[in-house]
N, C-alpha and C positions, 0 to 999 in steps of 0.2 A: 500171855504173849508167849509164854514157854510152850503152852500146849499147841499153839499153832505152828511154832517151828517144828515140833516133833511130828504133828500130822503132815506138813509140807515135806519134811525129809522122808517119812514113810511113803508118801504119795511118789516121791521121786524115786525111791529104791523100787517100789512095786512097778512103776513105769518102766524102769531100767531093765528089771528081771524079765517082764513081759516081752520087750523088745529083744533081749538077748535070746529067749526061747523061741522066738518066732520061727514058724517053719521055712520061710523064705531066706533065713541066715544060715540053715544047715546045709551042708554039702558044699561042693566047689561051685563058685559063680563063674560062668563063662558066657561070653557073648555069642549070639547066634550069627552064624556065617552067612552072609547075602551072596547069592550066586551072580555070575557074570550077566545073566539075562536081566535080573532084577535091577542090577545097577545100570544097565543100558536103558532100561524102561523108565528109571527114575530120573535120567540126565536131563530131560526136556531140551532136546537138541534144534527144536524148531525156533528157539530165539537166537540162535548162534548166527553171526553174519557168515555169509557165503562169499567165497571169492571165486570168481569165474575166470578161467584161463583158456587160451586156445591150445589146441593140439598141434605142437609142432613137430611131432614125431617124423613126418614125411617132407620137410622143408629142406631143400637142398640148396646150397650156396653156389655161387658162380665159381668155377675153377679158375686158379690163378694162371696167367700166361706163362708158358714154358719158355725160358730164355736159352738161345742156342749159343 
């Protein structure tokens, strides 16, 4: 029983050292930046609801009567 515990302990220690020395852990880990164009392409805007409205920029209201 004691030999098994020693072997398990050595195995855990070796695994930890190998994980610690892995090349992907060295250096500073930074996230890659995504461009605005890529964000726009990933948005899937075809599923968004569309709200239609009329152009009322040239709608004139009746003028009020001028009281004398």
